Backbone as a printed PyTorch tensor [residue, N CA C, xyz], in Angstrom:
tensor([[[ -46.9470, -170.5260,  190.4420],
         [ -47.1940, -169.4440,  189.5070],
         [ -45.8580, -168.8640,  189.0770]],

        [[ -45.8780, -168.0250,  188.0650],
         [ -44.6310, -167.5120,  187.5230],
         [ -43.9130, -166.6730,  188.5530]],

        [[ -42.5710, -166.7530,  188.5290],
         [ -41.7900, -165.9490,  189.4520],
         [ -41.6740, -164.5350,  188.9160]],

        [[ -41.1060, -163.6450,  189.7440],
         [ -41.1090, -162.2330,  189.3880],
         [ -40.2860, -161.9770,  188.1320]],

        [[ -40.7210, -160.9750,  187.3870],
         [ -40.0840, -160.5750,  186.1500],
         [ -39.1300, -159.4450,  186.4820]],

        [[ -37.9390, -159.4690,  185.9130],
         [ -36.9930, -158.3890,  186.1840],
         [ -36.7470, -157.5910,  184.9230]],

        [[ -36.4380, -156.3410,  185.0870],
         [ -36.1530, -155.4780,  183.9520],
         [ -35.1500, -154.4280,  184.3970]],

        [[ -34.4600, -153.8120,  183.4460],
         [ -33.5340, -152.7520,  183.8090],
         [ -34.3080, -151.4720,  184.0560]],

        [[ -33.7810, -150.6260,  184.9110],
         [ -34.4380, -149.3780,  185.2660],
         [ -34.3190, -148.3980,  184.1130]],

        [[ -35.4270, -147.9550,  183.5940],
         [ -35.4140, -146.9910,  182.5030],
         [ -34.8340, -145.6800,  183.0130]],

        [[ -34.0360, -144.9760,  182.1770],
         [ -33.3540, -143.7800,  182.6620],
         [ -34.3070, -142.6740,  183.1050]],

        [[ -35.5230, -142.6080,  182.5410],
         [ -36.4240, -141.5340,  182.9100],
         [ -37.3790, -141.9230,  184.0370]],

        [[ -37.1480, -143.0940,  184.6300],
         [ -38.0510, -143.5320,  185.6980],
         [ -37.4180, -143.3060,  187.0550]],

        [[ -38.2180, -142.8520,  187.9670],
         [ -37.7870, -142.6750,  189.3430],
         [ -37.8240, -144.0420,  190.0260]],

        [[ -36.8600, -144.3800,  190.9060],
         [ -36.8510, -145.6940,  191.5640],
         [ -38.1400, -146.0470,  192.2820]],

        [[ -38.8430, -145.0580,  192.8630],
         [ -40.1090, -145.3490,  193.5470],
         [ -41.1430, -145.8400,  192.5420]],

        [[ -41.2000, -145.1980,  191.3440],
         [ -42.1150, -145.6410,  190.2990],
         [ -41.7900, -147.0700,  189.8870]],

        [[ -40.5010, -147.3700,  189.7910],
         [ -40.0760, -148.7210,  189.3970],
         [ -40.5460, -149.7510,  190.4170]],

        [[ -40.4380, -149.4380,  191.7160],
         [ -40.8840, -150.3770,  192.7380],
         [ -42.3880, -150.6050,  192.6550]],

        [[ -43.1510, -149.5510,  192.4130],
         [ -44.6050, -149.6970,  192.2690],
         [ -44.9250, -150.6120,  191.0930]],

        [[ -44.1830, -150.4540,  189.9990],
         [ -44.4550, -151.2220,  188.7900],
         [ -44.3160, -152.7210,  189.0200]],

        [[ -43.4180, -153.1150,  189.9260],
         [ -43.1420, -154.5460,  190.0960],
         [ -43.8100, -155.1520,  191.3220]],

        [[ -44.6770, -154.3930,  191.9900],
         [ -45.5150, -154.9970,  193.0310],
         [ -46.4070, -156.0070,  192.3330]],

        [[ -46.5270, -157.1940,  192.8910],
         [ -47.2970, -158.2220,  192.1870],
         [ -48.1730, -159.0170,  193.1370]],

        [[ -49.2050, -159.6320,  192.5680],
         [ -50.0940, -160.4980,  193.3370],
         [ -50.4740, -161.7070,  192.5010]],

        [[ -50.8190, -162.7670,  193.2100],
         [ -51.5000, -163.8890,  192.5790],
         [ -52.9810, -163.5580,  192.6200]],

        [[ -53.6430, -163.6930,  191.4840],
         [ -55.0320, -163.2680,  191.3930],
         [ -55.7610, -164.1560,  190.3900]],

        [[ -57.0660, -163.9870,  190.3220],
         [ -57.8870, -164.6780,  189.3170],
         [ -58.6300, -163.6040,  188.5450]],

        [[ -58.3260, -163.4840,  187.2480],
         [ -58.9350, -162.4510,  186.4110],
         [ -59.4270, -163.0760,  185.1050]],

        [[ -60.2910, -162.3450,  184.4150],
         [ -60.6870, -162.7570,  183.0800],
         [ -59.5560, -162.4090,  182.1210]],

        [[ -59.1280, -163.4030,  181.3240],
         [ -57.9870, -163.1800,  180.4360],
         [ -58.1460, -163.9890,  179.1590]],

        [[ -57.6800, -163.4000,  178.0740],
         [ -57.6050, -164.0870,  176.7840],
         [ -56.2750, -163.6970,  176.1550]],

        [[ -55.6330, -164.6340,  175.4650],
         [ -54.3810, -164.2940,  174.7920],
         [ -54.2980, -165.0170,  173.4520]],

        [[ -53.6640, -164.3280,  172.4970],
         [ -53.4650, -164.8640,  171.1510],
         [ -52.0230, -164.6250,  170.7440]],

        [[ -51.4840, -165.5250,  169.9410],
         [ -50.1030, -165.3790,  169.4640],
         [ -50.0750, -164.3920,  168.3060]],

        [[ -49.1550, -163.4400,  168.3680],
         [ -48.9830, -162.4680,  167.2970],
         [ -47.9800, -163.0390,  166.2970]],

        [[ -48.4280, -163.2420,  165.0580],
         [ -47.5550, -163.8280,  164.0260],
         [ -46.7110, -162.7420,  163.3670]],

        [[ -45.8030, -163.1690,  162.4920],
         [ -44.9360, -162.2150,  161.7930],
         [ -45.7330, -161.2910,  160.8890]],

        [[ -46.9090, -161.7210,  160.4620],
         [ -47.7540, -160.8840,  159.6060],
         [ -48.6940, -160.0030,  160.4370]],

        [[ -48.4100, -159.8950,  161.7480],
         [ -49.2060, -159.0700,  162.6700],
         [ -50.6380, -159.5790,  162.8240]],

        [[ -50.8400, -160.8830,  162.6410],
         [ -52.1530, -161.4940,  162.8440],
         [ -52.1740, -162.1540,  164.2120]],

        [[ -53.2460, -161.9240,  164.9680],
         [ -53.3850, -162.5290,  166.2920],
         [ -54.1350, -163.8480,  166.1420]],

        [[ -53.4480, -164.9610,  166.4080],
         [ -54.0070, -166.2960,  166.2070],
         [ -54.3850, -166.8890,  167.5590]],

        [[ -55.6470, -167.3900,  167.6920],
         [ -56.0490, -167.9990,  168.9700],
         [ -55.1190, -169.1540,  169.3440]],

        [[ -54.8420, -169.2680,  170.6300],
         [ -53.9640, -170.3250,  171.1250],
         [ -54.7780, -171.5490,  171.5010]],

        [[ -55.7980, -171.3410,  172.3030],
         [ -56.6490, -172.4400,  172.7510],
         [ -57.7400, -172.6550,  171.7130]],

        [[ -57.8140, -173.8590,  171.1650],
         [ -58.8550, -174.1500,  170.1870],
         [ -60.0100, -174.8610,  170.8730]],

        [[ -61.1330, -174.9040,  170.2030],
         [ -62.3070, -175.5540,  170.7800],
         [ -63.4480, -174.5710,  170.9240]],

        [[ -64.6530, -175.1090,  170.9940],
         [ -65.8410, -174.2650,  171.0810],
         [ -66.0100, -173.6730,  172.4770]],

        [[ -66.6590, -172.5310,  172.5080],
         [ -66.9950, -171.8960,  173.7760],
         [ -68.1720, -172.6410,  174.3960]],

        [[ -68.0120, -173.0840,  175.6290],
         [ -69.0530, -173.8740,  176.2980],
         [ -69.9410, -172.9640,  177.1390]],

        [[ -71.1620, -173.4530,  177.4810],
         [ -72.0210, -172.6670,  178.3780],
         [ -71.3510, -172.3570,  179.7100]],

        [[ -70.5260, -173.2770,  180.2090],
         [ -69.8220, -173.0400,  181.4840],
         [ -68.8270, -171.8870,  181.3530]],

        [[ -68.1220, -171.8330,  180.2070],
         [ -67.1810, -170.7410,  179.9800],
         [ -67.9080, -169.4010,  179.9000]],

        [[ -69.0420, -169.4000,  179.2100],
         [ -69.8350, -168.1690,  179.0740],
         [ -70.3440, -167.7180,  180.4400]],

        [[ -70.8870, -168.6460,  181.2090],
         [ -71.4250, -168.3140,  182.5290],
         [ -70.3390, -167.7380,  183.4320]],

        [[ -69.1560, -168.3590,  183.4210],
         [ -68.0570, -167.8830,  184.2680],
         [ -67.6020, -166.4920,  183.8460]],

        [[ -67.5180, -166.2570,  182.5270],
         [ -67.0520, -164.9580,  182.0340],
         [ -68.0450, -163.8530,  182.3270]],

        [[ -69.3350, -164.1470,  182.2380],
         [ -70.3630, -163.1390,  182.4950],
         [ -70.4720, -162.8490,  183.9960]],

        [[ -70.3780, -163.8860,  184.8130],
         [ -70.5810, -163.7210,  186.2640],
         [ -69.4000, -163.0550,  186.9690]],

        [[ -68.1820, -163.2230,  186.4540],
         [ -66.9910, -162.7470,  187.1610],
         [ -66.9930, -161.2370,  187.4260]],

        [[ -67.2490, -160.3750,  186.4280],
         [ -67.2260, -158.9330,  186.7330],
         [ -68.2440, -158.5180,  187.7910]],

        [[ -69.4440, -159.1060,  187.7370],
         [ -70.4570, -158.7600,  188.7320],
         [ -70.0430, -159.2450,  190.1210]],

        [[ -69.4740, -160.4460,  190.1940],
         [ -69.0000, -160.9650,  191.4790],
         [ -67.8920, -160.0690,  192.0380]],

        [[ -66.9890, -159.6140,  191.1590],
         [ -65.9180, -158.7090,  191.5980],
         [ -66.4920, -157.3890,  192.1010]],

        [[ -67.4970, -156.8750,  191.3830],
         [ -68.1220, -155.6190,  191.7940],
         [ -68.7740, -155.7580,  193.1620]],

        [[ -69.4610, -156.8680,  193.3810],
         [ -70.0940, -157.1120,  194.6810],
         [ -69.0540, -157.2210,  195.7910]],

        [[ -67.9370, -157.8900,  195.4920],
         [ -66.8780, -158.0390,  196.4940],
         [ -66.2780, -156.6840,  196.8550]],

        [[ -66.1570, -155.7980,  195.8600],
         [ -65.5520, -154.4940,  196.1070],
         [ -66.4860, -153.5230,  196.8150]],

        [[ -67.7930, -153.6070,  196.5150],
         [ -68.7170, -152.6160,  197.0800],
         [ -69.3930, -153.0990,  198.3530]],

        [[ -69.3950, -154.4230,  198.5740],
         [ -69.9740, -154.9710,  199.7860],
         [ -71.4520, -154.6670,  199.9260]],

        [[ -71.8520, -154.2740,  201.1260],
         [ -73.2690, -154.0520,  201.4360],
         [ -73.8710, -152.8800,  200.6610]],

        [[ -73.0370, -151.9600,  200.1940],
         [ -73.5530, -150.7800,  199.4940],
         [ -74.3560, -151.1830,  198.2570]],

        [[ -73.8980, -152.2050,  197.5350],
         [ -74.5980, -152.6280,  196.3260],
         [ -75.6450, -153.6940,  196.6190]],

        [[ -75.4160, -154.5010,  197.6480],
         [ -76.3460, -155.5900,  197.9600],
         [ -77.7530, -155.0640,  198.1960]],

        [[ -77.9030, -153.9650,  198.8880],
         [ -79.2220, -153.4190,  199.1640],
         [ -79.7060, -152.4220,  198.1250]],

        [[ -78.9320, -152.2380,  197.0700],
         [ -79.2670, -151.2230,  196.0760],
         [ -80.2920, -151.7310,  195.0590]],

        [[ -81.1740, -150.8370,  194.5960],
         [ -82.1220, -151.2350,  193.5430],
         [ -81.4310, -151.4790,  192.2010]],

        [[ -80.1530, -151.1030,  192.0900],
         [ -79.4020, -151.3160,  190.8450],
         [ -79.0430, -152.7950,  190.6640]],

        [[ -78.8340, -153.5130,  191.7660],
         [ -78.3670, -154.9010,  191.6840],
         [ -79.2900, -155.8030,  190.8610]],

        [[ -80.6180, -155.7710,  191.0550],
         [ -81.4670, -156.6270,  190.2180],
         [ -81.3110, -156.3440,  188.7240]],

        [[ -81.0740, -155.0790,  188.3680],
         [ -80.8870, -154.7380,  186.9640],
         [ -79.5650, -155.2950,  186.4380]],

        [[ -78.5270, -155.2330,  187.2580],
         [ -77.2470, -155.8130,  186.8530],
         [ -77.4070, -157.3120,  186.6240]],

        [[ -78.1080, -157.9750,  187.5360],
         [ -78.3270, -159.4200,  187.4010],
         [ -79.1470, -159.7470,  186.1490]],

        [[ -80.1130, -158.8750,  185.8440],
         [ -80.9410, -159.0840,  184.6460],
         [ -80.0990, -158.9360,  183.3790]],

        [[ -79.2340, -157.9240,  183.3550],
         [ -78.3390, -157.7310,  182.2060],
         [ -77.4170, -158.9370,  182.0470]],

        [[ -76.8700, -159.4330,  183.1510],
         [ -76.0170, -160.6240,  183.1050],
         [ -76.7630, -161.8150,  182.5010]],

        [[ -78.0070, -162.0070,  182.9570],
         [ -78.8120, -163.1280,  182.4580],
         [ -79.0500, -163.0060,  180.9500]],

        [[ -79.4500, -161.8080,  180.5040],
         [ -79.7140, -161.6020,  179.0770],
         [ -78.4480, -161.7690,  178.2410]],

        [[ -77.3330, -161.2630,  178.7470],
         [ -76.0640, -161.4070,  178.0390],
         [ -75.6820, -162.8760,  177.8980]],

        [[ -75.8850, -163.6320,  178.9630],
         [ -75.5730, -165.0610,  178.9300],
         [ -76.4540, -165.7950,  177.9150]],

        [[ -77.7540, -165.4540,  177.8790],
         [ -78.6710, -166.0770,  176.9100],
         [ -78.2380, -165.7650,  175.4820]],

        [[ -77.9060, -164.5080,  175.2120],
         [ -77.4920, -164.0990,  173.8610],
         [ -76.2130, -164.8190,  173.4460]],

        [[ -75.2180, -164.8500,  174.3450],
         [ -73.9450, -165.4880,  174.0140],
         [ -74.1070, -166.9900,  173.8030]],

        [[ -74.9520, -167.6370,  174.6120],
         [ -75.1920, -169.0700,  174.4200],
         [ -75.8700, -169.3380,  173.0820]],

        [[ -76.8130, -168.4790,  172.7040],
         [ -77.4880, -168.6350,  171.4070],
         [ -76.4980, -168.4710,  170.2590]],

        [[ -75.6300, -167.4520,  170.3590],
         [ -74.6120, -167.2480,  169.3270],
         [ -73.6460, -168.4280,  169.2510]],

        [[ -73.2450, -168.9390,  170.4130],
         [ -72.3050, -170.0620,  170.4450],
         [ -72.9010, -171.3070,  169.8090]],

        [[ -74.2180, -171.4790,  169.9340],
         [ -74.8880, -172.6220,  169.3090],
         [ -75.0290, -172.4390,  167.8010]],

        [[ -75.4380, -171.2440,  167.3700],
         [ -75.6990, -171.0240,  165.9530],
         [ -74.4290, -170.7570,  165.1420]],

        [[ -73.4540, -170.0600,  165.7460],
         [ -72.2010, -169.7430,  165.0530],
         [ -71.0400, -169.9110,  166.0290]],

        [[ -70.6150, -171.1530,  166.2630],
         [ -69.6080, -171.4220,  167.3010],
         [ -68.3150, -170.6130,  167.1580]],

        [[ -67.8880, -170.3660,  165.9420],
         [ -66.6110, -169.6550,  165.7690],
         [ -66.7300, -168.1610,  166.0480]],

        [[ -67.9630, -167.6520,  166.1910],
         [ -68.1490, -166.2150,  166.3870],
         [ -67.9920, -165.7870,  167.8440]],

        [[ -67.9800, -166.7420,  168.7530],
         [ -67.9250, -166.4070,  170.1790],
         [ -66.6130, -166.9070,  170.7780]],

        [[ -65.7390, -165.9830,  171.1090],
         [ -64.5360, -166.3150,  171.8620],
         [ -64.5900, -165.5350,  173.1640]],

        [[ -64.2790, -166.2060,  174.2510],
         [ -64.4590, -165.6000,  175.5640],
         [ -63.1370, -165.5160,  176.3230]],

        [[ -62.9660, -164.3900,  176.9940],
         [ -61.9450, -164.3610,  178.0320],
         [ -62.4440, -165.2910,  179.1310]],

        [[ -61.5280, -166.0260,  179.7600],
         [ -61.9760, -166.9440,  180.8100],
         [ -61.2570, -166.6500,  182.1070]],

        [[ -61.8790, -166.9880,  183.2230],
         [ -61.1970, -166.7620,  184.5020],
         [ -59.9150, -167.5830,  184.5660]],

        [[ -58.8030, -166.9160,  184.8370],
         [ -57.5040, -167.5850,  184.9000],
         [ -56.7430, -167.1330,  186.1380]],

        [[ -55.9970, -168.0740,  186.7250],
         [ -55.0870, -167.7270,  187.8150],
         [ -53.8450, -167.1050,  187.1940]],

        [[ -53.4950, -165.9210,  187.6530],
         [ -52.3530, -165.1990,  187.0930],
         [ -51.4800, -164.6600,  188.2150]],

        [[ -50.2570, -164.3200,  187.8560],
         [ -49.3710, -163.5640,  188.7220],
         [ -49.1880, -162.2260,  188.0200]],

        [[ -49.7620, -161.1570,  188.5890],
         [ -49.9110, -159.9020,  187.8680],
         [ -49.0990, -158.7890,  188.4950]],

        [[ -48.4470, -158.0030,  187.6470],
         [ -47.7680, -156.7870,  188.0940],
         [ -47.9990, -155.7160,  187.0420]],

        [[ -47.5130, -154.5080,  187.3170],
         [ -47.6240, -153.4380,  186.3390],
         [ -46.6730, -153.6060,  185.1780]],

        [[ -45.8180, -154.6230,  185.2350],
         [ -44.8400, -154.8330,  184.1640],
         [ -45.0370, -156.1060,  183.3820]],

        [[ -45.9110, -157.0120,  183.8540],
         [ -46.0970, -158.2650,  183.1240],
         [ -47.0940, -159.1630,  183.8210]],

        [[ -47.3670, -160.3070,  183.1830],
         [ -48.3070, -161.2660,  183.7400],
         [ -47.7470, -162.6710,  183.5480]],

        [[ -47.8970, -163.4860,  184.5920],
         [ -47.5270, -164.8910,  184.5200],
         [ -48.7790, -165.7380,  184.6010]],

        [[ -48.7880, -166.8690,  183.9180],
         [ -49.9600, -167.7410,  183.9100],
         [ -49.5360, -169.1400,  183.4880]],

        [[ -50.4640, -170.0740,  183.5860],
         [ -50.2050, -171.4580,  183.1830],
         [ -50.9690, -171.7160,  181.8910]],

        [[ -50.2850, -172.3240,  180.9160],
         [ -50.8890, -172.5840,  179.6170],
         [ -50.6630, -174.0350,  179.2200]],

        [[ -51.5700, -174.5530,  178.4050],
         [ -51.3640, -175.8960,  177.8480],
         [ -50.4070, -175.8470,  176.6720]],

        [[ -50.0300, -174.6470,  176.2410],
         [ -49.1150, -174.4780,  175.1050],
         [ -47.7670, -173.9720,  175.5920]],

        [[ -46.7110, -174.4900,  174.9740],
         [ -45.3700, -173.9550,  175.2290],
         [ -45.1350, -172.8100,  174.2580]],

        [[ -44.5060, -171.7490,  174.7150],
         [ -44.1800, -170.6330,  173.8400],
         [ -42.6760, -170.4610,  173.8010]],

        [[ -42.1590, -170.0200,  172.6660],
         [ -40.7370, -169.7240,  172.5850],
         [ -40.4850, -168.3800,  173.2600]],

        [[ -39.3260, -168.2490,  173.8870],
         [ -38.9530, -166.9750,  174.4960],
         [ -38.8840, -165.9350,  173.3890]],

        [[ -39.5010, -164.7970,  173.6140],
         [ -39.5490, -163.7400,  172.6140],
         [ -40.8610, -163.7020,  171.8430]],

        [[ -41.6580, -164.7730,  171.9370],
         [ -42.9700, -164.7630,  171.2770],
         [ -43.8120, -163.6450,  171.8570]],

        [[ -44.6600, -163.0550,  171.0250],
         [ -45.5110, -161.9610,  171.4890],
         [ -46.9660, -162.4130,  171.5190]],

        [[ -47.6400, -162.0650,  172.6040],
         [ -49.0290, -162.4460,  172.8080],
         [ -49.8880, -161.1940,  172.9190]],

        [[ -50.9380, -161.1300,  172.1080],
         [ -51.9380, -160.0660,  172.2670],
         [ -52.8340, -160.5070,  173.4160]],

        [[ -52.7860, -159.7760,  174.4960],
         [ -53.4210, -160.1930,  175.7490],
         [ -54.5360, -159.2290,  176.1270]],

        [[ -55.6860, -159.7980,  176.5120],
         [ -56.7950, -158.9960,  177.0290],
         [ -57.0400, -159.3950,  178.4710]],

        [[ -57.0260, -158.4190,  179.3520],
         [ -57.3150, -158.6220,  180.7700],
         [ -58.5410, -157.7980,  181.1220]],

        [[ -59.4600, -158.3870,  181.8650],
         [ -60.6020, -157.6240,  182.3760],
         [ -60.4690, -157.5730,  183.8920]],

        [[ -60.1640, -156.3820,  184.3950],
         [ -59.9630, -156.1900,  185.8270],
         [ -61.2160, -155.5940,  186.4410]],

        [[ -61.4320, -155.8700,  187.7360],
         [ -62.6440, -155.3740,  188.3950],
         [ -62.7200, -153.8600,  188.3480]],

        [[ -63.9530, -153.3260,  188.2060],
         [ -65.1350, -154.1320,  187.9420],
         [ -65.3110, -154.4440,  186.4590]],

        [[ -65.0130, -153.4960,  185.5580],
         [ -65.2490, -153.7420,  184.1350],
         [ -64.1800, -153.0790,  183.2750]],

        [[ -62.9260, -153.1310,  183.6770],
         [ -61.8640, -152.4390,  182.9430],
         [ -61.1700, -153.4100,  181.9940]],

        [[ -61.2980, -153.1610,  180.6760],
         [ -60.6190, -153.9820,  179.6730],
         [ -59.2560, -153.3820,  179.3780]],

        [[ -58.2350, -154.2100,  179.4780],
         [ -56.8740, -153.7900,  179.1460],
         [ -56.3650, -154.7040,  178.0380]],

        [[ -56.0120, -154.1110,  176.9170],
         [ -55.4430, -154.8660,  175.8030],
         [ -53.9790, -154.4600,  175.6730]],

        [[ -53.0840, -155.4420,  175.6890],
         [ -51.6530, -155.1600,  175.7040],
         [ -50.9010, -156.2950,  175.0140]],

        [[ -49.7930, -155.9680,  174.3890],
         [ -48.9190, -156.9970,  173.8360],
         [ -47.9130, -157.3850,  174.9140]],

        [[ -47.7760, -158.6810,  175.1310],
         [ -46.8570, -159.1890,  176.1560],
         [ -45.8190, -160.0870,  175.4890]],

        [[ -44.5730, -159.8910,  175.8470],
         [ -43.4920, -160.7110,  175.2890],
         [ -43.1530, -161.8300,  176.2730]],

        [[ -43.0690, -163.0610,  175.7730],
         [ -42.7330, -164.2060,  176.6240],
         [ -41.2600, -164.1230,  177.0040]],

        [[ -40.9840, -164.1180,  178.3020],
         [ -39.5880, -164.0960,  178.7520],
         [ -39.1800, -165.4200,  179.4100]],

        [[ -40.1870, -166.2740,  179.7140],
         [ -39.8740, -167.5770,  180.2920],
         [ -41.0220, -168.5350,  179.9960]],

        [[ -40.7050, -169.7800,  179.6420],
         [ -41.7060, -170.8180,  179.4020],
         [ -41.1350, -172.1200,  179.9500]],

        [[ -41.6830, -172.5550,  181.0880],
         [ -41.1170, -173.7250,  181.7680],
         [ -42.1650, -174.8130,  181.9280]],

        [[ -41.8070, -176.0750,  181.5780],
         [ -42.7780, -177.1660,  181.7550],
         [ -43.0620, -177.4180,  183.2250]],

        [[ -44.3170, -177.7140,  183.5410],
         [ -44.6760, -178.0770,  184.9060],
         [ -44.3810, -179.5560,  185.1230]],

        [[ -44.5010, -179.9930,  186.3700],
         [ -44.1490, -181.3760,  186.6990],
         [ -45.0400, -182.3950,  185.9970]],

        [[ -46.2780, -182.0090,  185.6500],
         [ -47.1620, -182.9570,  184.9630],
         [ -46.7600, -183.1600,  183.5000]],

        [[ -45.8740, -182.2910,  182.9900],
         [ -45.4010, -182.4270,  181.6210],
         [ -46.4100, -182.0100,  180.5660]],

        [[ -47.6000, -181.5850,  180.9750],
         [ -48.6380, -181.2360,  180.0050],
         [ -48.9310, -179.7380,  179.9640]],

        [[ -48.5100, -179.0100,  180.9960],
         [ -48.7720, -177.5780,  181.0290],
         [ -47.4680, -176.8320,  181.2790]],

        [[ -47.5150, -175.5300,  181.0170],
         [ -46.3060, -174.7230,  181.0700],
         [ -46.5570, -173.4470,  181.8730]],

        [[ -45.5820, -173.0940,  182.7020],
         [ -45.6330, -171.8310,  183.4330],
         [ -45.0080, -170.7670,  182.5350]],

        [[ -45.8010, -169.7620,  182.2070],
         [ -45.3840, -168.7210,  181.2740],
         [ -45.2040, -167.4100,  182.0350]],

        [[ -44.0810, -166.7450,  181.8000],
         [ -43.8510, -165.4000,  182.3420],
         [ -43.7290, -164.4410,  181.1760]],

        [[ -44.4180, -163.3150,  181.2530],
         [ -44.3810, -162.3380,  180.1630],
         [ -44.0720, -160.9510,  180.6950]],

        [[ -43.6760, -160.1060,  179.7690],
         [ -43.3750, -158.7030,  180.0600],
         [ -44.2020, -157.8440,  179.1050]],

        [[ -44.9420, -156.8760,  179.6410],
         [ -45.7260, -155.9880,  178.7890],
         [ -44.7840, -155.1060,  177.9690]],

        [[ -45.0870, -154.9490,  176.6760],
         [ -44.1930, -154.1230,  175.8500],
         [ -44.8770, -152.8750,  175.2850]],

        [[ -46.1890, -152.7920,  175.3580],
         [ -46.8430, -151.5770,  174.8510],
         [ -47.9950, -151.1430,  175.7550]],

        [[ -47.8190, -151.3190,  177.0530],
         [ -48.8770, -150.9940,  178.0070],
         [ -49.0120, -149.4780,  178.1480]],

        [[ -50.2300, -148.9830,  177.9940],
         [ -50.4850, -147.5500,  178.1550],
         [ -50.3260, -147.1730,  179.6280]],

        [[ -49.8940, -145.9320,  179.8650],
         [ -49.6560, -145.4650,  181.2320],
         [ -50.9240, -145.5510,  182.0770]],

        [[ -52.0800, -145.1880,  181.5050],
         [ -53.3400, -145.2510,  182.2630],
         [ -53.6860, -146.6860,  182.6360]],

        [[ -53.4470, -147.6260,  181.7130],
         [ -53.7270, -149.0350,  181.9940],
         [ -52.7810, -149.5750,  183.0660]],

        [[ -51.5100, -149.1650,  182.9990],
         [ -50.5610, -149.6040,  184.0140],
         [ -50.9680, -149.0830,  185.3920]],

        [[ -51.4070, -147.8410,  185.4320],
         [ -51.8500, -147.2670,  186.7030],
         [ -53.0600, -148.0240,  187.2370]],

        [[ -53.9630, -148.4200,  186.3410],
         [ -55.1430, -149.1770,  186.7660],
         [ -54.7310, -150.5360,  187.3340]],

        [[ -53.7770, -151.1980,  186.6790],
         [ -53.2920, -152.4910,  187.1800],
         [ -52.6790, -152.3240,  188.5670]],

        [[ -51.8420, -151.3080,  188.7340],
         [ -51.1790, -151.0880,  190.0270],
         [ -52.2030, -150.7810,  191.1160]],

        [[ -53.1950, -149.9460,  190.7910],
         [ -54.2450, -149.6440,  191.7800],
         [ -55.0250, -150.9050,  192.1470]],

        [[ -55.3160, -151.7470,  191.1380],
         [ -56.0170, -153.0070,  191.3950],
         [ -55.1960, -153.8880,  192.3410]],

        [[ -53.9010, -153.9710,  192.1100],
         [ -53.0240, -154.7950,  192.9550],
         [ -53.0170, -154.2690,  194.3860]],

        [[ -52.8440, -152.9590,  194.5400],
         [ -52.7920, -152.3720,  195.8840],
         [ -54.1200, -152.5400,  196.6140]],

        [[ -55.2370, -152.3500,  195.8990],
         [ -56.5500, -152.5040,  196.5280],
         [ -56.7920, -153.9570,  196.9260]],

        [[ -56.4000, -154.8880,  196.0530],
         [ -56.5700, -156.3140,  196.3610],
         [ -55.7330, -156.7080,  197.5740]],

        [[ -54.4930, -156.2190,  197.6310],
         [ -53.6380, -156.5010,  198.7940],
         [ -54.2760, -155.9550,  200.0690]],

        [[ -54.8160, -154.7310,  200.0110],
         [ -55.4370, -154.1320,  201.1910],
         [ -56.6630, -154.9340,  201.6250]],

        [[ -57.4750, -155.3760,  200.6560],
         [ -58.6660, -156.1730,  200.9910],
         [ -58.2780, -157.4950,  201.6400]],

        [[ -57.2410, -158.1380,  201.1280],
         [ -56.7960, -159.4130,  201.6970],
         [ -56.2430, -159.2250,  203.0960]],

        [[ -55.5260, -158.1250,  203.3090],
         [ -54.9860, -157.8400,  204.6420],
         [ -56.1130, -157.5990,  205.6370]],

        [[ -57.1400, -156.8290,  205.2280],
         [ -58.2910, -156.5920,  206.1050],
         [ -59.0020, -157.9020,  206.4340]],

        [[ -59.1520, -158.7690,  205.4150],
         [ -59.8320, -160.0570,  205.6330],
         [ -59.0510, -160.9160,  206.6190]],

        [[ -57.7100, -160.9290,  206.5130],
         [ -56.8850, -161.7120,  207.4490],
         [ -57.0060, -161.1750,  208.8660]],

        [[ -57.0030, -159.8410,  208.9920],
         [ -57.1220, -159.2400,  210.3350],
         [ -58.4740, -159.5610,  210.9510]],

        [[ -59.5200, -159.5630,  210.1310],
         [ -60.8590, -159.8860,  210.6190],
         [ -60.9240, -161.3250,  211.1080]],

        [[ -60.2670, -162.2370,  210.3890],
         [ -60.2770, -163.6530,  210.7710],
         [ -59.5320, -163.8850,  212.0780]],

        [[ -58.4950, -163.0860,  212.3400],
         [ -57.6910, -163.2680,  213.5510],
         [ -58.4870, -162.8670,  214.7890]],

        [[ -59.3630, -161.8850,  214.6580],
         [ -60.1330, -161.3940,  215.8130],
         [ -61.0690, -162.4390,  216.3600]]])
């Protein structure tokens, strides 16, 4: 996955805030990205129709994340069947739209990323020039949509020669969204640490 992104310390930032911003994790999140052209048009990078598998994965991921975060509290709740019903109906609607109007349905898809409060790294089938800007949508657990422009700071071919490791830096991330990303990272780290301790016992 992409290595850590470095940046200069902004004069109005406290060093502790800077350290929080660059805490990072490898994670799997729903993500979509488009190239921002000189005319400020966001052009899709990955071409091709949305498949039923892509729709199913995109619809199921937020609910799976919610279940992982709430544990037994939601499993026994009367709300869970309703959430599952909404997921099912949403999947049916999106599949119908994808069949009747394929270009009308574009989906964020589950992607392995290296995420911090300052940028995101991921693997792409496309090479990007350094400095290219990507309009990026991230959906973090349980249902938080973050839309941000990310500037490519590194694009390196992988050993297979067909995919590229991309490192980006957020350039217009809202403070509330950055705080949400950092909280997500810290919570995910804590959950993984608890899971490791449980396995050791």
